[in-house]
N, C-alpha and C positions, 0 to 999 in steps of 0.2 A: 548343095555341093554335088559334084558329079558322082554317080554311083560307081564309076570305075576307079575312084581313088582308093588306095589301099591303107592299111594300118600304118605302114611306113610313111605314107604321105602325110597322114595326120600327125605322126610323131615328129616329122620334119617341121611341119607347120607350128607345132607346139614349141619345139626348141627354138625356133626362130622368134616366136613371140615371147618366150621366157628363157633368155640366154644366161641363166644363173645355175650354179651348182646346187643340187638338191641333196640334203643330208640323207644318208643310207636309211635312216628310220622311216622316211616318208616316201622313198622311191617306189615301194610296192603299191602304196595308195595311189600315187600319181599314175603309175603304169596301168593299174587296173581300171581306174576311172577313164583314162585316155582311151583304152581299148573298148570299154563298155559304151562310152559316148559315140565312138566311131561306129560300132556295130548298130546301135540304136538309130543313129541318123540315117542308116541305110535300110532299115526295116520298113517295108511298105505299110504294115499295119500299125506302126508306132506313131503316136501323136502326143506331143508335149502337153501336159496339163498341170494344174496346181499340185496334184499329188506327186507327179514326177519332179516338179520344181522344188517342192518341199523336201522330198527325199534326197535329191542331189545336194541341196544346200546343207541339210542335216548331216549327211555323210561327210561332205567336205569339211564343214566346220568342226565336226567331231574328230575326224582323223587328222586334221591339220593343227589341232590344238598343241601349243608348245612350239610350233614352227618358228624358226629364227632365220632372218629377221622378220618380225611380225608384219612389217609393211610390205613384205613380198607375198603375203597370203592372197590379197585381192588380185594382184596381177597373175598369180599362179592359177586361180580359179578362172579368170578371164581367158588365159591362154588355153587351159584345158577345154573350155567350152568352144572358143572360136576355132580351134583346130578341127572340130567336127561340125561347124556351122551353127552352134548354139550361142545365145547372147546371155552372158552371166548377169548383166545388169537387169535384164528383163526377167530372168528366172528368179533372181533374188526379190524383185518387185512382186512377182506372183506369190512367192513364198511368204513375204511379209504381209501381203493382203490376205492370204489364207489364214495365217496365224491370228491376225486381227479379227477376222470374221468368226472363226471357231471359238476364239476366246470370249465371245459374248454369249455363248450357249453352253449347256451342260452335256455331259457324256450321254445322259438319258435322251436328250433331244436329238443328238447325232444318231443314236441307235434307232430312234423312231423315224427319222427321215429316210434312213436306209431301208427300214422295213416297209416303208410306203413308196419304195422305188423313187425316192428323191422328191416326192411331193412336199412342197413348202420349204425345201432345203435352200439355204443361201449359197452364194458362191463362197468357196470353191467346190463344195461338195456336189452341187447340182451339175456343173460341167464335168466333174470327174465321173459321176455316175453315168452321164450321157456318153462319155468317151468309152467307158467299160462296156456299155451295151452295143457299141458298134460291131458289126459282123466281123470286121477285120482287126479288131482290137488286139494289140500286142502288149503283153505284160512285161514290166521291168521290175527287178527287185527294188529299184529306187522308189517305185510307187508304193511297195509294201512298207518301206522305211518311212516314206512320206505320210502314209496313213497313220502309223504309230506316232510320229512326231507331231502331227496335227491333233490327234486324240489327246496327247499329253498337254495340249494348250487349252482344252475344254474345261469349263468350270467343274470343280469336283475331282479332276484327275489327280491333282496334287495330294489328295487324301487317300489315294488308292496305292496298294502295294504294286511294285513294278511287274510282278508276275501276273497279277490280276489285270493290270492295264494291257499287258501283252495279250492276255486271253481275250479281252474285249476287242482288241485290234484284230485278232484271228477271227472271232465271230463276226465282226463288222465286215471284214474283207470277204468272208464266205458269203454273207448276205448280199454283198455288192456283186458277187459273181466271180470272185477270185478263187483260185484253187487253194484250199486250206493247207494241204501238205506243202505246197510250194511256198506259201506265205509263212508258214511255221518255220520252215528251213531257213528262209531268207532273214527273218527277224531274229531267230536264234543265233545264226552265224554273225549277223551284224552286232548283236549285243556282246557275243563272246570276243569278237575281234576288237571291238571298242574297248573292252576291259583290258585285253592284252596290251593294246597300244597305250592306254592310260598308265599301266604298270611300267611299260618301257620308257615312257616320257618321264615318269617319276624317278626311275633309276638313272636316266640320263642326266636329269637336273641335279640329283644327289651327287653323281660322279663329277659333274662340272663344278658344283659347289665345293666338293672336297679338294679338287685340284686348285681351285681359286684360293682356298684357305692355306694350302701348302705353299703356293707362290707368295702369299702375303707373309707367312712365317719366315720363309727364306729371305725375303726382302727385309723383314724386321731384324733377322739375325745379322745380315750383312751391315745394316745401318748401325747395329749395336756393337759390332766388332771394332775395338779401338785401332786406330791407325798405328802402324809400326814406327820405330824411331826414324828420324830423318836420315837420309843417306849422307855419308861424309863427302 
């Protein structure tokens, strides 16, 4: 895409591709991802890789949980990506391949590959490490989230406490050459925002369920009310 295109251009492209009303609860997530993808697509040192793909899909899937109607989620992601020149189908394919590859190995093995500068590492870790070593490498917080999400798929990760797993991701990212402070901030903010959204979605669903019960009770009361005497 042309480097002269603005955020407004990307927003117009998005709304053209996704002409649906977005519930207030999800508008911030959509706007932030739209702007972030726009800016990344214009960073000279940015290069999409499996870490980025994994992070983007993880963030979208996590923050769009509960989105209604559910069948709009895939078109929503496609529109967000296409507005800045990304391909949602290809990114999800990369993410699924990364999850499948990491799932065959343990957290210990992943740490060993990073310590050895990627020697013996399978994809996607090998290409991610190669990307980070590029002189013009540009970090994105989506890469940090992607690192954590992939580490969660490694064998043995499900037996670790969330805090311990995040600590492993911090150490792993630092060994890969990522700034520890930046990675810590990004992962902490991601976890906090995801928890807040989960609470908001739960509250929304409870509110909708309560309103539905009220309507059903009113309808039942109306149905049980005896009809008045016939008019003369």
